[in-house]
Short mmCIF file of the C-alpha atoms (twelve columns), coordinates in Angstrom:
data_MODEL
# 
_entry.id   MODEL 
# 
loop_
_atom_site.group_PDB 
_atom_site.id 
_atom_site.type_symbol 
_atom_site.label_atom_id 
_atom_site.label_alt_id 
_atom_site.label_comp_id 
_atom_site.label_asym_id 
_atom_site.label_seq_id 
_atom_site.Cartn_x 
_atom_site.Cartn_y 
_atom_site.Cartn_z 
_atom_site.pdbx_PDB_model_num 
ATOM 1   C CA . MET A 1   -17.661 9.250   -182.852 1 
ATOM 2   C CA . PRO A 2   -15.824 11.911  -180.964 1 
ATOM 3   C CA . SER A 3   -18.378 12.093  -178.229 1 
ATOM 4   C CA . LEU A 4   -18.029 8.440   -177.383 1 
ATOM 5   C CA . ASP A 5   -14.341 8.715   -177.132 1 
ATOM 6   C CA . THR A 6   -14.706 11.753  -175.020 1 
ATOM 7   C CA . TYR A 7   -17.094 9.956   -172.771 1 
ATOM 8   C CA . GLU A 8   -14.830 7.002   -172.461 1 
ATOM 9   C CA . SER A 9   -11.888 9.215   -171.846 1 
ATOM 10  C CA . LEU A 10  -13.915 11.037  -169.249 1 
ATOM 11  C CA . GLN A 11  -14.869 7.779   -167.718 1 
ATOM 12  C CA . ALA A 12  -11.283 6.743   -167.759 1 
ATOM 13  C CA . SER A 13  -10.259 10.007  -166.150 1 
ATOM 14  C CA . LEU A 14  -12.968 9.628   -163.522 1 
ATOM 15  C CA . GLU A 15  -11.869 6.163   -162.530 1 
ATOM 16  C CA . PRO A 16  -8.962  7.468   -160.442 1 
ATOM 17  C CA . LEU A 17  -11.326 9.989   -158.925 1 
ATOM 18  C CA . LYS A 18  -13.710 7.226   -157.962 1 
ATOM 19  C CA . SER A 19  -10.833 5.327   -156.599 1 
ATOM 20  C CA . LEU A 20  -9.754  8.376   -154.652 1 
ATOM 21  C CA . ARG A 21  -13.284 8.851   -153.399 1 
ATOM 22  C CA . GLY A 22  -13.348 5.264   -152.238 1 
ATOM 23  C CA . GLU A 23  -10.018 5.717   -150.579 1 
ATOM 24  C CA . GLN A 24  -11.264 8.996   -149.082 1 
ATOM 25  C CA . SER A 25  -14.351 7.252   -147.838 1 
ATOM 26  C CA . GLN A 26  -12.213 4.513   -146.339 1 
ATOM 27  C CA . LEU A 27  -9.905  7.149   -144.915 1 
ATOM 28  C CA . GLU A 28  -12.841 9.010   -143.405 1 
ATOM 29  C CA . SER A 29  -14.111 5.760   -141.933 1 
ATOM 30  C CA . TRP A 30  -10.655 5.025   -140.550 1 
ATOM 31  C CA . VAL A 31  -10.378 8.576   -139.248 1 
ATOM 32  C CA . ASN A 32  -13.785 8.297   -137.617 1 
ATOM 33  C CA . GLU A 33  -12.879 4.956   -136.150 1 
ATOM 34  C CA . SER A 34  -9.542  6.356   -135.041 1 
ATOM 35  C CA . PHE A 35  -11.286 9.386   -133.547 1 
ATOM 36  C CA . HIS A 36  -13.711 7.163   -131.691 1 
ATOM 37  C CA . ALA A 37  -10.811 5.010   -130.552 1 
ATOM 38  C CA . LEU A 38  -8.918  8.148   -129.553 1 
ATOM 39  C CA . GLU A 39  -11.905 9.409   -127.600 1 
ATOM 40  C CA . LYS A 40  -12.193 6.026   -125.974 1 
ATOM 41  C CA . LEU A 41  -8.494  6.059   -125.183 1 
ATOM 42  C CA . HIS A 42  -8.846  9.613   -123.894 1 
ATOM 43  C CA . GLY A 43  -11.667 8.489   -121.626 1 
ATOM 44  C CA . GLU A 44  -9.629  5.531   -120.475 1 
ATOM 45  C CA . LEU A 45  -6.633  7.828   -119.987 1 
ATOM 46  C CA . THR A 46  -8.796  10.167  -117.942 1 
ATOM 47  C CA . ASP A 47  -9.989  7.231   -115.899 1 
ATOM 48  C CA . TRP A 48  -6.405  6.067   -115.518 1 
ATOM 49  C CA . GLN A 49  -5.342  9.546   -114.459 1 
ATOM 50  C CA . SER A 50  -8.175  9.665   -111.930 1 
ATOM 51  C CA . GLU A 51  -7.245  6.204   -110.694 1 
ATOM 52  C CA . LEU A 52  -3.604  7.235   -110.609 1 
ATOM 53  C CA . ALA A 53  -4.478  10.383  -108.658 1 
ATOM 54  C CA . ARG A 54  -6.586  8.312   -106.277 1 
ATOM 55  C CA . LYS A 55  -3.811  5.791   -105.864 1 
ATOM 56  C CA . GLN A 56  -1.306  8.618   -105.434 1 
ATOM 57  C CA . THR A 57  -3.531  10.098  -102.751 1 
ATOM 58  C CA . GLU A 58  -3.790  6.699   -101.081 1 
ATOM 59  C CA . LEU A 59  -0.040  6.310   -101.409 1 
ATOM 60  C CA . ASP A 60  0.498   9.736   -99.851  1 
ATOM 61  C CA . LEU A 61  -1.846  8.802   -97.037  1 
ATOM 62  C CA . ARG A 62  -0.036  5.515   -96.593  1 
ATOM 63  C CA . GLU A 63  3.292   7.335   -96.589  1 
ATOM 64  C CA . ASP A 64  1.939   9.744   -93.982  1 
ATOM 65  C CA . ASN A 65  0.664   6.802   -91.964  1 
ATOM 66  C CA . LEU A 66  4.003   5.076   -92.432  1 
ATOM 67  C CA . GLU A 67  5.827   8.166   -91.202  1 
ATOM 68  C CA . LYS A 68  3.458   8.334   -88.267  1 
ATOM 69  C CA . CYS A 69  4.069   4.634   -87.645  1 
ATOM 70  C CA . HIS A 70  7.825   5.233   -87.828  1 
ATOM 71  C CA . SER A 71  7.471   8.141   -85.417  1 
ATOM 72  C CA . GLU A 72  5.267   6.087   -83.103  1 
ATOM 73  C CA . GLU A 73  7.693   3.188   -83.430  1 
ATOM 74  C CA . GLN A 74  10.574  5.442   -82.444  1 
ATOM 75  C CA . ASP A 75  8.530   6.759   -79.535  1 
ATOM 76  C CA . LEU A 76  7.703   3.192   -78.530  1 
ATOM 77  C CA . GLU A 77  11.345  2.204   -78.828  1 
ATOM 78  C CA . GLY A 78  12.267  5.101   -76.571  1 
ATOM 79  C CA . LYS A 79  9.527   4.160   -74.121  1 
ATOM 80  C CA . ILE A 80  10.552  0.498   -74.272  1 
ATOM 81  C CA . ALA A 81  14.164  1.474   -73.573  1 
ATOM 82  C CA . GLN A 82  12.974  3.634   -70.676  1 
ATOM 83  C CA . TRP A 83  10.755  0.813   -69.412  1 
ATOM 84  C CA . LYS A 84  13.658  -1.614  -69.672  1 
ATOM 85  C CA . GLU A 85  15.836  0.775   -67.681  1 
ATOM 86  C CA . GLU A 86  13.115  1.247   -65.077  1 
ATOM 87  C CA . LEU A 87  12.587  -2.524  -65.002  1 
ATOM 88  C CA . GLY A 88  16.324  -3.031  -64.426  1 
ATOM 89  C CA . GLN A 89  16.261  -0.480  -61.611  1 
ATOM 90  C CA . ALA A 90  13.169  -2.135  -60.141  1 
ATOM 91  C CA . ARG A 91  14.865  -5.534  -60.295  1 
ATOM 92  C CA . SER A 92  17.957  -4.092  -58.607  1 
ATOM 93  C CA . GLU A 93  15.803  -2.516  -55.911  1 
ATOM 94  C CA . LEU A 94  13.888  -5.781  -55.550  1 
ATOM 95  C CA . GLN A 95  17.151  -7.683  -55.171  1 
ATOM 96  C CA . LEU A 96  18.321  -5.206  -52.537  1 
ATOM 97  C CA . LEU A 97  14.987  -5.502  -50.747  1 
ATOM 98  C CA . GLU A 98  15.210  -9.294  -50.882  1 
ATOM 99  C CA . GLU A 99  18.740  -9.153  -49.480  1 
ATOM 100 C CA . GLU A 100 17.623  -6.732  -46.783  1 
ATOM 101 C CA . ASN A 101 14.607  -8.942  -46.117  1 
ATOM 102 C CA . THR A 102 16.895  -11.972 -45.841  1 
ATOM 103 C CA . GLU A 103 19.159  -10.081 -43.448  1 
ATOM 104 C CA . GLN A 104 16.148  -8.911  -41.459  1 
ATOM 105 C CA . LEU A 105 14.792  -12.467 -41.338  1 
ATOM 106 C CA . GLN A 106 18.162  -13.738 -40.150  1 
ATOM 107 C CA . GLU A 107 18.301  -10.961 -37.564  1 
ATOM 108 C CA . LEU A 108 14.729  -11.782 -36.564  1 
ATOM 109 C CA . GLU A 109 15.657  -15.450 -36.173  1 
ATOM 110 C CA . LYS A 110 18.628  -14.417 -34.023  1 
ATOM 111 C CA . LEU A 111 16.363  -12.201 -31.933  1 
ATOM 112 C CA . GLU A 112 13.826  -15.016 -31.610  1 
ATOM 113 C CA . ARG A 113 16.552  -17.417 -30.489  1 
ATOM 114 C CA . ARG A 114 17.858  -14.764 -28.102  1 
ATOM 115 C CA . GLN A 115 14.320  -14.203 -26.859  1 
ATOM 116 C CA . ALA A 116 13.884  -17.943 -26.306  1 
ATOM 117 C CA . LEU A 117 17.144  -18.044 -24.343  1 
ATOM 118 C CA . LEU A 118 16.147  -14.988 -22.330  1 
ATOM 119 C CA . GLU A 119 12.720  -16.483 -21.665  1 
ATOM 120 C CA . ALA A 120 14.371  -19.710 -20.516  1 
ATOM 121 C CA . GLU A 121 16.772  -17.715 -18.341  1 
ATOM 122 C CA . LEU A 122 13.852  -15.651 -17.073  1 
ATOM 123 C CA . LYS A 123 11.953  -18.823 -16.266  1 
ATOM 124 C CA . VAL A 124 14.953  -20.196 -14.386  1 
ATOM 125 C CA . ALA A 125 15.443  -16.842 -12.660  1 
ATOM 126 C CA . THR A 126 11.740  -16.726 -11.795  1 
ATOM 127 C CA . GLN A 127 11.901  -20.229 -10.369  1 
ATOM 128 C CA . ARG A 128 15.061  -19.279 -8.509   1 
ATOM 129 C CA . THR A 129 13.375  -16.116 -7.240   1 
ATOM 130 C CA . GLU A 130 10.334  -18.081 -6.154   1 
ATOM 131 C CA . GLU A 131 12.554  -20.616 -4.416   1 
ATOM 132 C CA . ILE A 132 14.563  -17.843 -2.775   1 
ATOM 133 C CA . SER A 133 11.341  -16.073 -1.809   1 
ATOM 134 C CA . ALA A 134 9.995   -19.294 -0.368   1 
ATOM 135 C CA . THR A 135 13.291  -19.888 1.420    1 
ATOM 136 C CA . LEU A 136 13.298  -16.324 2.734    1 
ATOM 137 C CA . ALA A 137 9.706   -16.676 3.824    1 
ATOM 138 C CA . ALA A 138 10.557  -19.931 5.567    1 
ATOM 139 C CA . GLU A 139 13.642  -18.389 7.119    1 
ATOM 140 C CA . ARG A 140 11.648  -15.328 8.111    1 
ATOM 141 C CA . ALA A 141 9.014   -17.518 9.694    1 
ATOM 142 C CA . GLU A 142 11.735  -19.588 11.312   1 
ATOM 143 C CA . ALA A 143 13.488  -16.435 12.514   1 
ATOM 144 C CA . THR A 144 10.212  -15.122 13.852   1 
ATOM 145 C CA . GLU A 145 9.602   -18.398 15.631   1 
ATOM 146 C CA . GLU A 146 13.193  -18.427 16.843   1 
ATOM 147 C CA . LYS A 147 12.808  -14.856 18.021   1 
ATOM 148 C CA . LYS A 148 9.712   -15.826 19.929   1 
ATOM 149 C CA . GLN A 149 11.589  -18.778 21.397   1 
ATOM 150 C CA . TRP A 150 14.510  -16.571 22.332   1 
ATOM 151 C CA . ARG A 151 12.163  -14.045 23.930   1 
ATOM 152 C CA . LYS A 152 10.480  -16.818 25.809   1 
ATOM 153 C CA . GLU A 153 13.802  -18.221 26.951   1 
ATOM 154 C CA . PHE A 154 15.129  -14.750 27.781   1 
ATOM 155 C CA . SER A 155 11.951  -14.111 29.726   1 
ATOM 156 C CA . GLN A 156 12.493  -17.335 31.612   1 
ATOM 157 C CA . MET A 157 16.130  -16.410 32.245   1 
ATOM 158 C CA . ARG A 158 15.076  -12.979 33.449   1 
ATOM 159 C CA . LEU A 159 12.512  -14.479 35.777   1 
ATOM 160 C CA . LEU A 160 15.127  -16.901 37.032   1 
ATOM 161 C CA . LEU A 161 17.634  -14.116 37.565   1 
ATOM 162 C CA . GLU A 162 15.029  -11.956 39.271   1 
ATOM 163 C CA . LYS A 163 14.146  -14.895 41.492   1 
ATOM 164 C CA . HIS A 164 17.773  -15.477 42.396   1 
ATOM 165 C CA . CYS A 165 18.337  -11.766 42.940   1 
ATOM 166 C CA . SER A 166 15.294  -11.633 45.210   1 
ATOM 167 C CA . MET A 167 16.499  -14.634 47.120   1 
ATOM 168 C CA . LEU A 168 19.971  -13.123 47.297   1 
ATOM 169 C CA . ALA A 169 18.589  -9.809  48.553   1 
ATOM 170 C CA . SER A 170 16.453  -11.521 51.182   1 
ATOM 171 C CA . HIS A 171 19.406  -13.450 52.518   1 
ATOM 172 C CA . LEU A 172 21.994  -10.663 52.376   1 
ATOM 173 C CA . GLY A 173 20.882  -9.286  55.785   1 
ATOM 174 C CA . GLU A 174 21.419  -12.630 57.488   1 
ATOM 175 C CA . SER A 175 25.169  -12.550 57.696   1 
ATOM 176 C CA . ASP A 176 25.295  -15.188 60.409   1 
ATOM 177 C CA . THR A 177 23.597  -17.824 58.286   1 
ATOM 178 C CA . ASN A 178 26.453  -19.145 56.192   1 
ATOM 179 C CA . THR A 179 24.575  -22.285 55.385   1 
ATOM 180 C CA . SER A 180 21.784  -20.371 53.605   1 
ATOM 181 C CA . GLU A 181 24.247  -18.392 51.566   1 
ATOM 182 C CA . SER A 182 26.022  -21.520 50.531   1 
ATOM 183 C CA . THR A 183 22.719  -23.073 49.513   1 
ATOM 184 C CA . LEU A 184 21.703  -19.966 47.511   1 
ATOM 185 C CA . GLU A 185 25.004  -19.762 45.741   1 
ATOM 186 C CA . ALA A 186 24.964  -23.466 44.977   1 
ATOM 187 C CA . SER A 187 21.417  -23.228 43.672   1 
ATOM 188 C CA . PHE A 188 22.266  -20.239 41.437   1 
ATOM 189 C CA . GLU A 189 25.484  -21.786 40.215   1 
ATOM 190 C CA . THR A 190 23.674  -25.046 39.442   1 
ATOM 191 C CA . ASP A 191 20.486  -23.707 37.762   1 
ATOM 192 C CA . ALA A 192 21.906  -20.794 35.742   1 
ATOM 193 C CA . PRO A 193 24.679  -22.674 33.884   1 
ATOM 194 C CA . SER A 194 22.350  -25.558 33.133   1 
ATOM 195 C CA . ARG A 195 19.728  -23.240 31.617   1 
ATOM 196 C CA . ILE A 196 22.357  -21.294 29.665   1 
ATOM 197 C CA . ALA A 197 23.786  -24.549 28.327   1 
ATOM 198 C CA . ALA A 198 20.301  -25.651 27.333   1 
ATOM 199 C CA . LEU A 199 19.725  -22.371 25.515   1 
ATOM 200 C CA . ARG A 200 23.029  -22.739 23.686   1 
ATOM 201 C CA . ARG A 201 22.186  -26.304 22.672   1 
ATOM 202 C CA . ARG A 202 18.839  -25.187 21.302   1 
ATOM 203 C CA . ALA A 203 20.453  -22.328 19.360   1 
ATOM 204 C CA . GLN A 204 23.112  -24.637 17.951   1 
ATOM 205 C CA . SER A 205 20.445  -27.154 16.990   1 
ATOM 206 C CA . ARG A 206 18.449  -24.497 15.159   1 
ATOM 207 C CA . ARG A 207 21.569  -23.221 13.364   1 
ATOM 208 C CA . ALA A 208 22.506  -26.759 12.283   1 
ATOM 209 C CA . ALA A 209 18.987  -27.397 10.956   1 
ATOM 210 C CA . LYS A 210 19.038  -24.076 9.100    1 
ATOM 211 C CA . LYS A 211 22.431  -24.898 7.583    1 
ATOM 212 C CA . ARG A 212 21.182  -28.307 6.419    1 
ATOM 213 C CA . ASN A 213 18.142  -26.694 4.803    1 
ATOM 214 C CA . ASN A 214 20.344  -24.200 2.972    1 
ATOM 215 C CA . GLN A 215 22.618  -26.974 1.714    1 
ATOM 216 C CA . ASP A 216 19.625  -28.991 0.523    1 
ATOM 217 C CA . ASN A 217 18.255  -25.964 -1.348   1 
ATOM 218 C CA . GLU A 218 21.611  -25.291 -2.993   1 
ATOM 219 C CA . GLU A 219 21.866  -28.929 -4.133   1 
ATOM 220 C CA . LYS A 220 18.354  -28.760 -5.601   1 
ATOM 221 C CA . ASN A 221 19.108  -25.522 -7.454   1 
ATOM 222 C CA . SER A 222 22.391  -26.835 -8.839   1 
# 
């Protein structure tokens, strides 16, 4: 039965081969699965790389924006510092203007008080001027009236003197009439002094009245 033994031995020798084929088949399945998994991982890796590139791009953009923000922040800080300096200068100028305004207001108040005093003095001076003008007008009218009175009295005196001179001239040629001369002289000596005395009394009376008026005006003004 050599053929049976040979067949069995062949079968026995083929058993490892079958086992190897099974292992090969399993290995091929594992390799295929691994290949599919590798392809899947490769796809995922590609996606990750794309996502990473996208995120890197976004990060670069953010970094650029951050640098721009830093630059703008520095510019703003510089502008803020400049604005603060200008604000300090403006406040200093405002303080100076307020001080000057206060001084000007004080000076204005002084000028207003001075103006009020000057207006009061002007009012008093105006009243005084009006009173003086009224007094001068009254004195002028009084002087005019007194002048008229004096002219009238002088005219009367002149007429009296002319009358006495005429009488004296008419009696000068009558040298033998001593009685007439005595009468003429007595008449002249009696009438002339009495009229002169009357004129003096009137003048003194007017001067006294004028003096009293002046004193009354001075008392009113004081």
